[in-house]
C-alpha positions as CSV (number, residue, x, y, z in Angstrom):
1,X,51.8,39.5,5.3
2,X,48.2,38.7,5.9
3,X,46.4,41.8,7.1
4,X,44.3,41.9,10.3
5,X,40.6,41.0,10.0
6,X,40.9,39.5,6.5
7,X,37.7,38.3,5.2
8,X,35.6,40.5,7.4
9,X,35.5,43.5,5.2
10,X,36.2,44.2,1.5
11,X,39.0,46.8,1.0
12,X,39.5,48.9,-2.2
13,X,42.5,46.9,-3.2
14,X,40.3,43.7,-3.1
15,X,37.8,45.2,-5.4
16,X,40.6,46.6,-7.7
17,X,42.0,43.1,-8.0
18,X,38.7,41.5,-8.9
19,X,37.9,44.4,-11.4
20,X,41.3,44.0,-13.1
21,X,40.2,40.5,-14.1
22,X,37.1,41.9,-15.9
23,X,37.4,43.1,-19.5
24,X,37.0,46.8,-20.3
25,X,36.6,48.2,-16.7
26,X,38.9,49.7,-14.1
27,X,36.2,50.5,-11.8
28,X,33.1,52.8,-12.4
29,X,32.8,56.3,-11.1
30,X,29.7,57.8,-10.0
31,X,30.3,61.0,-12.2
32,X,30.7,58.9,-15.4
33,X,28.0,56.1,-14.6
34,X,25.6,57.3,-17.1
35,X,28.3,57.5,-19.8
36,X,29.3,53.9,-18.9
37,X,25.7,52.6,-19.1
38,X,25.3,54.3,-22.4
39,X,28.5,52.9,-23.8
40,X,27.7,49.4,-22.5
41,X,24.1,49.4,-23.6
42,X,24.7,47.9,-27.1
43,X,26.9,45.3,-25.7
44,X,24.3,44.4,-23.0
45,X,21.5,44.2,-25.5
46,X,23.7,41.9,-27.7
47,X,24.6,39.8,-24.7
48,X,20.9,39.5,-23.8
49,X,20.0,38.5,-27.3
50,X,22.8,35.8,-27.3
51,X,21.5,34.7,-23.9
52,X,17.9,34.3,-25.1
53,X,19.0,32.4,-28.2
54,X,21.0,30.1,-25.9
55,X,17.8,29.1,-24.0
56,X,16.8,27.0,-27.0
57,X,19.9,24.8,-26.5
58,X,20.3,21.5,-24.8
59,X,22.6,22.5,-22.0
60,X,21.4,22.0,-18.3
61,X,20.5,25.5,-17.8
62,X,18.5,25.9,-21.0
63,X,16.6,22.6,-20.3
64,X,15.9,23.9,-16.8
65,X,14.5,27.1,-18.1
66,X,12.1,25.4,-20.6
67,X,10.9,22.9,-17.9
68,X,10.1,25.6,-15.6
69,X,8.4,27.7,-18.2
70,X,10.6,30.9,-17.3
71,X,10.3,34.1,-19.3
72,X,13.6,35.6,-20.7
73,X,13.6,38.0,-17.8
74,X,13.0,35.3,-15.2
75,X,15.7,33.1,-16.9
76,X,18.2,36.1,-16.7
77,X,17.5,36.6,-12.9
78,X,18.0,32.9,-12.3
79,X,21.4,32.9,-14.3
80,X,22.6,35.8,-12.4
81,X,21.7,34.4,-9.0
82,X,23.1,31.1,-9.8
83,X,26.4,32.8,-11.3
84,X,27.0,34.8,-8.0
85,X,26.4,31.7,-5.8
86,X,28.8,29.6,-7.9
87,X,31.7,32.1,-7.7
88,X,33.4,33.4,-4.4
89,X,34.9,36.2,-6.6
90,X,31.5,37.4,-7.7
91,X,30.2,37.2,-4.2
92,X,33.0,39.3,-3.1
93,X,32.1,41.8,-5.8
94,X,28.5,41.7,-4.8
95,X,29.4,42.5,-1.3
96,X,31.3,45.5,-2.3
97,X,28.6,46.7,-4.4
98,X,26.1,46.5,-1.7
99,X,28.5,47.8,0.8
100,X,28.3,44.9,3.3
101,X,30.2,41.6,3.7
102,X,27.0,40.4,5.3
103,X,25.2,40.7,1.9
104,X,27.2,38.5,-0.4
105,X,24.2,37.5,-2.5
106,X,22.0,40.0,-4.5
107,X,19.4,41.8,-2.5
108,X,15.9,42.7,-3.7
109,X,17.0,46.4,-4.0
110,X,20.0,45.5,-6.1
111,X,17.8,43.4,-8.3
112,X,15.6,46.3,-8.7
113,X,18.4,48.5,-9.8
114,X,19.9,45.9,-12.3
115,X,16.6,44.9,-14.0
116,X,14.5,47.8,-13.5
117,X,11.9,46.0,-11.3
118,X,11.6,43.0,-9.1
119,X,9.0,41.3,-11.3
120,X,11.2,38.4,-11.9
121,X,11.6,37.8,-8.3
122,X,8.0,38.5,-7.3
123,X,6.1,36.1,-5.1
124,X,4.0,35.1,-8.1
125,X,6.9,34.7,-10.5
126,X,8.0,31.2,-11.7
127,X,11.5,31.1,-10.1
128,X,9.8,31.6,-6.8
129,X,6.7,29.6,-7.2
130,X,8.8,26.7,-8.7
131,X,11.1,27.1,-5.6
132,X,14.2,27.7,-7.8
133,X,15.0,30.7,-6.0
134,X,14.6,31.4,-2.4
135,X,14.1,35.0,-1.0
136,X,15.2,35.7,2.6
137,X,12.3,36.1,5.1
138,X,14.1,38.3,7.6
139,X,15.3,41.8,7.6
140,X,14.3,45.0,5.7
141,X,12.8,44.2,2.3
142,X,15.6,45.7,0.4
143,X,18.2,43.7,2.1
144,X,16.5,40.4,1.7
145,X,18.9,38.2,-0.4
146,X,18.1,35.8,-3.3
147,X,19.7,32.5,-3.2
148,X,19.5,29.5,-5.7
149,X,18.0,26.3,-4.4
150,X,20.9,23.8,-3.7
151,X,19.0,21.2,-6.0
152,X,19.3,23.9,-8.9
153,X,23.0,24.2,-8.4
154,X,23.4,20.3,-8.3
155,X,21.5,19.9,-11.7
156,X,23.6,22.7,-13.2
157,X,26.8,21.0,-12.2
158,X,25.6,17.5,-13.4
159,X,24.6,16.1,-10.0
160,X,21.2,14.2,-10.3
161,X,20.8,13.4,-6.6
162,X,17.2,13.8,-5.6
163,X,16.2,16.7,-3.3
164,X,16.6,15.6,0.3
165,X,13.4,17.4,1.4
166,X,11.2,15.2,-0.7
167,X,8.3,13.4,1.3
168,X,9.5,10.0,2.6
169,X,8.7,7.1,0.1
170,X,8.7,9.4,-2.9
171,X,9.7,7.5,-6.2
172,X,11.3,8.8,-9.3
173,X,10.4,7.2,-12.5
174,X,12.7,8.6,-15.3
175,X,11.3,9.5,-18.6
176,X,12.6,10.1,-22.1
177,X,13.0,13.4,-24.0
178,X,11.4,16.4,-22.9
179,X,7.7,15.8,-23.7
180,X,6.0,18.0,-26.3
181,X,2.6,17.7,-24.7
182,X,1.6,20.8,-22.6
183,X,1.3,20.5,-18.9
184,X,-2.1,19.2,-17.7
185,X,-4.1,18.1,-14.7
186,X,-5.0,14.3,-14.8
187,X,-7.5,12.5,-12.6
188,X,-6.8,8.7,-12.5
189,X,-9.1,6.5,-10.6
190,X,-9.0,2.7,-10.2
191,X,-8.6,-0.1,-7.7
192,X,-4.8,-0.7,-8.3
193,X,-2.1,1.9,-8.0
194,X,0.3,0.1,-10.6
195,X,-2.6,0.1,-13.1
196,X,-3.3,3.8,-12.5
197,X,0.6,4.6,-13.3
198,X,0.4,2.5,-16.3
199,X,-2.7,4.6,-17.6
200,X,-0.6,7.8,-16.9
201,X,2.5,6.5,-18.8
202,X,0.1,5.5,-21.8
203,X,-1.5,8.9,-21.8
204,X,2.0,10.9,-21.6
205,X,4.4,8.7,-23.2
206,X,8.1,9.4,-22.6
207,X,7.4,11.7,-19.5
208,X,8.8,10.5,-16.1
209,X,6.8,10.6,-13.0
210,X,7.4,11.7,-9.5
211,X,5.3,9.6,-7.3
212,X,4.4,10.7,-3.8
213,X,1.8,10.7,-1.0
214,X,0.5,14.1,-0.1
215,X,3.3,16.1,1.4
216,X,2.9,16.8,5.1
217,X,4.6,20.3,5.3
218,X,5.9,23.3,3.3
219,X,9.3,22.0,2.9
220,X,8.1,18.7,1.5
221,X,5.8,20.6,-0.9
222,X,8.6,22.8,-2.1
223,X,11.0,19.9,-2.7
224,X,8.3,17.9,-4.6
225,X,7.6,20.9,-7.0
226,X,11.3,21.8,-7.3
227,X,12.3,18.2,-8.1
228,X,9.6,17.8,-10.8
229,X,10.6,21.0,-12.4
230,X,14.4,20.3,-12.5
231,X,13.8,16.8,-13.8
232,X,10.8,17.4,-16.0
233,X,8.6,15.0,-14.3
234,X,4.9,14.8,-13.8
235,X,3.8,14.9,-10.2
236,X,1.7,11.8,-9.2
237,X,-0.1,12.4,-5.8
238,X,-1.5,9.2,-4.4
239,X,-4.6,10.4,-2.6
240,X,-6.2,8.5,0.3
241,X,-9.3,10.9,0.1
242,X,-10.6,13.9,-1.6
243,X,-7.9,16.7,-2.1
244,X,-7.9,19.5,0.6
245,X,-7.4,23.2,0.2
246,X,-3.7,22.9,0.3
247,X,-3.5,20.3,-2.6
248,X,-5.8,22.5,-4.8
249,X,-3.7,25.6,-4.1
250,X,-0.4,23.9,-4.8
251,X,-1.6,22.4,-8.1
252,X,-3.1,25.6,-9.3
253,X,0.1,27.7,-8.4
254,X,2.6,25.2,-10.1
255,X,0.6,25.1,-13.3
256,X,3.9,24.6,-15.3
257,X,3.8,21.0,-14.2
258,X,1.7,18.1,-15.1
259,X,-0.3,16.9,-12.0
260,X,-1.8,13.6,-11.5
261,X,-4.3,13.1,-8.8
262,X,-4.5,9.3,-8.4
263,X,-7.1,7.7,-6.2
264,X,-9.0,4.4,-5.7
265,X,-12.3,6.1,-6.3
266,X,-13.5,9.2,-8.5
267,X,-12.9,12.6,-6.8
268,X,-15.8,14.9,-6.1
269,X,-16.0,17.7,-8.7
270,X,-16.4,20.5,-6.1
271,X,-13.1,19.6,-4.5
272,X,-10.8,19.7,-7.4
273,X,-8.3,22.4,-8.4
274,X,-9.8,25.3,-10.5
275,X,-8.4,24.2,-13.8
276,X,-9.3,22.1,-16.6
277,X,-8.5,18.3,-16.3
278,X,-8.5,15.0,-18.2
279,X,-9.9,12.0,-16.5
280,X,-8.8,8.5,-16.8
281,X,-10.7,5.5,-15.4
282,X,-8.9,2.1,-14.7
283,X,-11.7,-0.6,-14.7
284,X,-9.4,-3.6,-14.0
285,X,-6.2,-3.7,-12.1
286,X,-5.5,-7.3,-12.6
287,X,-2.0,-8.3,-13.9
288,X,-2.0,-9.7,-17.4
289,X,0.5,-11.8,-19.3
290,X,3.1,-9.1,-20.0
291,X,3.0,-8.1,-16.4
292,X,3.7,-11.9,-15.3
293,X,6.4,-12.1,-18.1
294,X,8.1,-8.8,-16.7
295,X,7.9,-10.0,-13.0
296,X,8.7,-13.8,-13.5
297,X,9.6,-14.4,-17.1
298,X,6.6,-16.6,-17.5
299,X,3.0,-16.5,-18.1
300,X,0.4,-16.2,-15.3
301,X,0.2,-18.9,-12.8
302,X,-2.8,-21.1,-13.0
303,X,-5.6,-20.1,-10.6
304,X,-3.6,-17.1,-9.3
305,X,-5.2,-13.6,-9.6
306,X,-3.2,-10.7,-8.6
307,X,-3.4,-7.0,-9.1
308,X,-0.4,-5.3,-10.7
309,X,0.4,-3.8,-7.2
310,X,0.2,-7.4,-5.6
311,X,2.2,-8.8,-8.4
312,X,5.2,-6.4,-7.9
313,X,5.0,-7.1,-4.1
314,X,5.1,-10.8,-4.6
315,X,7.9,-10.8,-7.3
316,X,10.1,-8.8,-4.8
317,X,9.2,-11.3,-2.0
318,X,10.0,-14.3,-4.3
319,X,13.1,-12.8,-5.7
320,X,11.5,-13.0,-9.3
321,X,11.5,-16.9,-8.9
322,X,8.3,-18.5,-10.0
323,X,9.0,-21.5,-7.6
324,X,8.7,-19.0,-4.6
325,X,5.4,-17.6,-5.9
326,X,3.3,-19.4,-3.2
327,X,5.6,-18.1,-0.4
328,X,5.6,-14.5,-1.9
329,X,1.8,-14.7,-1.9
330,X,1.5,-15.8,1.8
331,X,3.6,-12.7,2.7
332,X,1.1,-10.3,1.3
333,X,-1.1,-10.3,4.2
334,X,1.5,-11.1,6.7
335,X,1.7,-8.7,9.6
336,X,-1.7,-6.9,8.9
337,X,-4.0,-9.6,10.1
338,X,-2.0,-10.9,13.0
339,X,-3.7,-8.7,15.5
340,X,-7.3,-9.7,14.4
341,X,-6.9,-13.2,13.2
342,X,-4.9,-16.3,13.9
343,X,-2.8,-17.6,10.9
344,X,-2.9,-21.2,10.3
345,X,-0.4,-22.8,7.9
346,X,-2.3,-25.9,6.4
347,X,-0.7,-29.3,7.4
348,X,-3.6,-31.7,6.7
349,X,-5.1,-33.1,3.5
350,X,-8.1,-34.8,2.2
351,X,-7.1,-38.1,3.6
352,X,-7.5,-36.6,7.1
353,X,-11.2,-35.7,6.6
354,X,-13.9,-38.3,7.1
355,X,-17.2,-37.1,5.5
356,X,-19.9,-38.6,3.3
357,X,-19.3,-38.4,-0.4
358,X,-21.7,-35.5,-1.0
359,X,-20.2,-33.3,1.6
360,X,-16.7,-33.9,0.3
361,X,-17.7,-33.2,-3.2
362,X,-19.1,-29.8,-2.2
363,X,-15.8,-28.9,-0.4
364,X,-14.0,-29.7,-3.6
365,X,-16.5,-27.5,-5.4
366,X,-15.0,-24.6,-3.4
367,X,-11.6,-25.4,-4.6
368,X,-12.8,-25.6,-8.3
369,X,-14.7,-22.3,-8.0
370,X,-11.5,-20.6,-6.8
371,X,-9.2,-22.0,-9.4
372,X,-11.4,-21.7,-12.5
373,X,-12.7,-18.2,-11.7
374,X,-10.6,-16.6,-14.4
375,X,-11.7,-19.0,-17.0
376,X,-15.4,-18.7,-16.1
377,X,-15.6,-15.0,-15.5
378,X,-13.0,-13.7,-18.0
379,X,-12.7,-16.1,-20.9
380,X,-16.3,-17.3,-20.9
381,X,-17.7,-14.0,-20.1
382,X,-19.9,-15.0,-17.1
383,X,-20.9,-11.9,-14.9
384,X,-18.9,-11.8,-11.7
385,X,-21.4,-9.8,-9.8
386,X,-21.5,-9.3,-7.0
387,X,-17.7,-10.4,-7.0
388,X,-15.5,-13.2,-8.1
389,X,-15.2,-14.3,-4.5
390,X,-16.4,-17.7,-3.0
391,X,-18.5,-17.6,0.2
392,X,-19.0,-21.0,1.9
393,X,-21.2,-21.8,4.8
394,X,-20.2,-24.7,7.1
395,X,-23.1,-25.7,9.5
396,X,-23.2,-28.4,12.1
397,X,-22.2,-29.3,15.6
398,X,-18.8,-28.5,17.2
399,X,-16.0,-31.1,16.4
400,X,-17.6,-32.3,13.1
401,X,-14.6,-31.0,10.9
402,X,-15.7,-27.5,9.9
403,X,-12.2,-25.9,10.8
404,X,-10.4,-28.9,9.4
405,X,-12.2,-28.6,6.0
406,X,-11.2,-24.9,5.8
407,X,-7.7,-25.9,6.5
408,X,-7.8,-28.6,3.8
409,X,-9.2,-26.3,1.3
410,X,-6.6,-23.6,2.0
411,X,-3.8,-26.3,1.8
412,X,-5.3,-27.6,-1.5
413,X,-5.0,-24.0,-3.0
414,X,-1.6,-23.4,-1.3
415,X,-3.1,-20.7,0.7
416,X,-3.0,-19.6,4.2
417,X,-6.0,-20.0,6.5
418,X,-6.7,-16.9,8.8
419,X,-9.2,-17.8,11.6
420,X,-10.8,-14.5,12.6
421,X,-10.7,-13.9,16.4
422,X,-14.2,-12.6,17.1
423,X,-13.3,-11.2,20.6
424,X,-10.8,-8.9,18.9
425,X,-13.5,-7.8,16.2
426,X,-16.7,-7.1,18.0
427,X,-16.7,-4.0,20.0
428,X,-19.1,-2.5,22.2
429,X,-18.2,0.9,20.9
430,X,-20.2,2.2,17.9
431,X,-18.3,2.1,14.7
432,X,-15.4,0.1,16.1
433,X,-16.6,-3.2,14.8
434,X,-16.8,-2.0,11.2
435,X,-13.3,-0.5,11.6
436,X,-12.1,-3.9,12.7
437,X,-13.8,-5.6,9.8
438,X,-12.5,-3.2,7.3
439,X,-9.0,-3.9,8.6
440,X,-9.5,-7.6,8.1
441,X,-10.9,-7.4,4.6
442,X,-8.5,-4.7,3.5
443,X,-5.6,-6.8,4.6
444,X,-7.1,-10.0,3.2
445,X,-7.5,-8.2,-0.2
446,X,-3.7,-7.7,-0.3
447,X,-3.1,-11.3,-0.4
448,X,-5.0,-14.5,-1.8
449,X,-6.0,-16.3,1.4
450,X,-8.9,-18.0,3.1
451,X,-10.8,-16.1,5.8
452,X,-12.5,-18.4,8.3
453,X,-15.2,-16.9,10.7
454,X,-15.9,-19.5,13.4
455,X,-19.1,-19.2,15.3
456,X,-20.2,-16.8,12.6
457,X,-23.7,-16.2,13.8
458,X,-22.1,-13.9,16.4
459,X,-21.4,-11.6,13.4
460,X,-23.7,-12.8,10.6
461,X,-26.7,-13.4,12.7
462,X,-30.2,-12.3,12.0
463,X,-30.9,-8.6,12.1
464,X,-33.2,-7.6,14.9
465,X,-36.1,-5.3,15.1
466,X,-35.0,-1.8,16.0
467,X,-36.1,-1.1,19.5
468,X,-33.2,1.0,20.7
469,X,-29.9,2.7,19.3
470,X,-28.0,-0.5,20.0
471,X,-30.2,-2.5,17.8
472,X,-29.8,0.2,15.1
473,X,-26.1,0.1,15.1
474,X,-26.0,-3.7,15.3
475,X,-27.9,-3.8,12.3
476,X,-25.6,-1.3,10.5
477,X,-22.7,-3.7,11.4
478,X,-24.5,-6.5,9.7
479,X,-25.4,-4.5,6.6
480,X,-21.8,-3.3,6.3
481,X,-20.4,-6.8,6.6
482,X,-22.9,-7.9,3.8
483,X,-21.5,-5.2,1.6
484,X,-18.0,-6.1,2.3
485,X,-18.5,-9.7,1.6
486,X,-19.9,-8.8,-1.8
487,X,-16.9,-6.8,-2.7
488,X,-14.4,-9.3,-1.6
489,X,-12.7,-11.5,-4.3
490,X,-11.2,-14.2,-2.1
491,X,-12.6,-17.1,-0.1
492,X,-14.7,-16.5,2.9
493,X,-15.9,-19.5,5.1
494,X,-18.7,-18.9,7.7
495,X,-18.9,-21.7,10.2
496,X,-21.9,-21.9,12.5
497,X,-23.5,-24.6,14.8
498,X,-26.9,-23.6,13.6
499,X,-27.6,-22.5,10.1
500,X,-31.0,-21.0,10.9
501,X,-29.2,-18.3,13.0
502,X,-27.6,-16.8,9.9
503,X,-29.3,-13.8,8.4
504,X,-31.2,-14.6,5.1
505,X,-29.2,-11.8,3.4
506,X,-26.0,-13.7,3.9
507,X,-27.5,-17.0,2.9
508,X,-28.4,-15.5,-0.5
509,X,-24.7,-14.6,-1.0
510,X,-23.4,-18.2,-0.2
511,X,-21.9,-19.9,-3.0
512,X,-21.5,-23.3,-1.5
513,X,-23.3,-24.7,1.6
514,X,-22.0,-27.7,3.4
515,X,-23.8,-29.3,6.4
516,X,-21.5,-31.2,8.8
517,X,-23.2,-33.9,10.9
518,X,-21.9,-36.2,13.7
519,X,-20.4,-39.2,12.1
520,X,-22.2,-42.6,12.0
521,X,-20.7,-45.7,13.1
522,X,-18.7,-46.5,9.9
523,X,-17.2,-43.1,9.8
524,X,-16.5,-43.0,13.5
525,X,-14.4,-46.2,13.0
526,X,-12.5,-44.5,10.1
527,X,-11.8,-41.4,12.3
528,X,-10.5,-43.8,15.1
529,X,-8.3,-45.5,12.7
530,X,-6.7,-42.3,11.6
531,X,-6.4,-40.8,15.0
532,X,-3.2,-42.8,15.8
533,X,-0.3,-42.1,13.7
534,X,1.7,-45.1,12.4
535,X,4.7,-44.7,14.7
536,X,2.5,-44.5,17.8
537,X,2.8,-47.7,20.2
538,X,-0.7,-48.7,19.9
539,X,-1.6,-52.1,21.6
540,X,-4.9,-54.2,20.9
541,X,-7.5,-51.3,20.5
542,X,-11.1,-52.5,20.0
543,X,-12.0,-50.0,17.4
544,X,-15.2,-51.7,16.6
545,X,-16.3,-51.2,20.2
546,X,-15.2,-47.6,20.4
547,X,-17.1,-46.8,17.0
548,X,-20.2,-48.6,18.1
549,X,-20.5,-47.5,21.7
550,X,-19.6,-43.7,21.6
551,X,-21.6,-41.6,19.3
552,X,-19.2,-38.7,19.4
553,X,-17.8,-36.3,17.0
554,X,-14.5,-36.5,15.2
555,X,-13.2,-33.6,17.3
556,X,-13.9,-35.6,20.5
557,X,-12.2,-38.8,19.0
558,X,-9.0,-36.9,18.2
559,X,-8.8,-35.3,21.6
560,X,-9.3,-38.7,23.3
561,X,-6.6,-40.3,21.1
562,X,-4.2,-37.4,22.0
563,X,-5.1,-37.7,25.7
564,X,-4.4,-41.5,25.6
565,X,-1.1,-40.9,24.0
566,X,0.0,-38.7,26.8
567,X,-1.2,-41.1,29.4
568,X,0.9,-43.8,27.8
569,X,4.0,-41.6,27.5
570,X,3.6,-40.4,31.2
571,X,3.4,-44.2,32.2
572,X,6.1,-45.4,29.8
573,X,3.8,-47.7,28.1
574,X,1.7,-48.3,25.0
575,X,-1.5,-46.9,24.1
576,X,-4.0,-49.4,25.4
577,X,-7.8,-49.6,25.4
578,X,-7.9,-48.7,28.9
579,X,-5.9,-45.6,28.5
580,X,-8.3,-44.6,25.5
581,X,-11.5,-45.2,27.7
582,X,-10.1,-43.2,30.5
583,X,-9.2,-40.3,28.1
584,X,-12.7,-40.6,26.8
585,X,-14.0,-40.1,30.3
586,X,-12.1,-36.8,30.7
587,X,-13.5,-35.6,27.3
588,X,-17.0,-36.5,28.7
589,X,-16.3,-34.4,31.8
590,X,-15.2,-31.4,29.7
591,X,-18.5,-31.2,27.9
592,X,-20.7,-32.3,31.0
593,X,-21.7,-35.6,29.5
594,X,-22.4,-38.4,31.9
595,X,-20.4,-41.7,31.7
596,X,-23.0,-44.5,31.6
597,X,-22.6,-48.3,31.8
598,X,-24.6,-48.7,28.6
599,X,-21.9,-46.8,26.7
600,X,-18.7,-47.9,28.6
601,X,-19.7,-51.6,28.9
602,X,-17.0,-53.8,30.4
603,X,-14.9,-50.6,30.9
604,X,-17.4,-49.0,33.1
605,X,-15.7,-50.3,36.4
606,X,-12.5,-48.9,35.3
607,X,-13.9,-45.6,34.7
608,X,-15.6,-45.6,38.2
609,X,-12.6,-46.9,39.8
610,X,-10.4,-44.0,38.6
611,X,-13.2,-41.6,39.7
612,X,-13.1,-42.9,43.2
């Protein structure tokens, strides 16, 4: 019959039953405890010797002991703590020895009696600093119990599931055999994370990595150290800035691990952990032929320059298919620029642009500079200073084709065009404009694209004399923007109505300057011809008259053609000369231009009649 209160206390018969399962003992008696100890001493010494010898083996526990760098005493403590936790019978025995069912695990006082001291469980001991053993934080010191971390038990039972407390986004990169190299501190700097990781792998071949951002709390830190210890991994911390005090302390305490402080720039010496280090610098993060072969099974795409980070992202977006490369590149900056710029997917080509041959040739030069930069800067050895990027200046009146030209260049290169919204960039608050610009260039650097700054003199204008604090901060914005332009490797197009308003410092950075002028009569006729698509119901338009009489830009011509088309659609009729003339009148009204008889000729009465 089950007894009352079963499980709430340990009876003598329970202990007798457990002890009978153990060899050589029927239960110790206090009067003979010394005799028992002396009798067991040789056997305990032999058992300890055997245990120490076993730590050189390749079983899970021995490997863990070596990875954690435990002393024999620390290894023995960990073994006992784990053995108790993995056996309900042993937990019952421990409860009896400690005279409390509420103490089923070894307490600090029991550890002191068993091992002669609590050195192996001290706060500075490796089982504790590696977070393999947890010591309770509540109750009297002597009653605080020791428990093995769940991740340790999983590892000993063959479960390799990652510690659930790891910081979000942590990645495990498995390695080979246990590395022979001693633990060390590595500082790795360079512009590309994937290239920094490659440098680490080359420096410590065979060792896996645990890659993480800086943990945000004690639980995440403990899980990171514990996971790296259990799996024998180097901890790679991706830093967004110099390491703080907690990072330095954690690295110094867990000196049994290899730590890698990875950052885009070199770290200040005075903010590093107080231990020796090896420094690796990655000068270039550009993906090379082996990277492309691994990602797409082919060589580098012509005219495409991606960092290893970008290549990994593009390959994932493209599903490893080279035919989807362009779509993957477009996705790199997607979502980051939408709040500060308008994304334009190029639809028009060179046939839609009417410009003199010289201007068209300069625009094609921009395309060539972008496509051939690898050949010129890398294979031919020309200096890329200040950067491999292309900065183009488009100057001329509104409506002369500056935006269209930028769209065509982007389309020719199979890139997206982002038209920067100046109202969302320029801020009256000190420092906000620079932050917005950094967001733009930072996101643009993540993907190959064309940045288009319309009315650029609002941002790139001449620096003023410093007469007040506003002028001083405005000049800082201009200087910051110039610095950012010089480090950007993509295409930037600055569009302005008046070139003389652009600061001279920016003009010196211009790669290609193209002046856009109002078209002459011949070009105006070509624009009128192309303004009406083939399927449009056009009826007897006098294009010669329109080109000769109206000295207007291509933008006005296209707007007038569109306006005439909607008039025709609304009247359920064709696009006639009269409807085009009336649409022109509307465009003149928008820009505040008078409609004169000299321009409208025989159609002047029609314009006046509608006005009445």
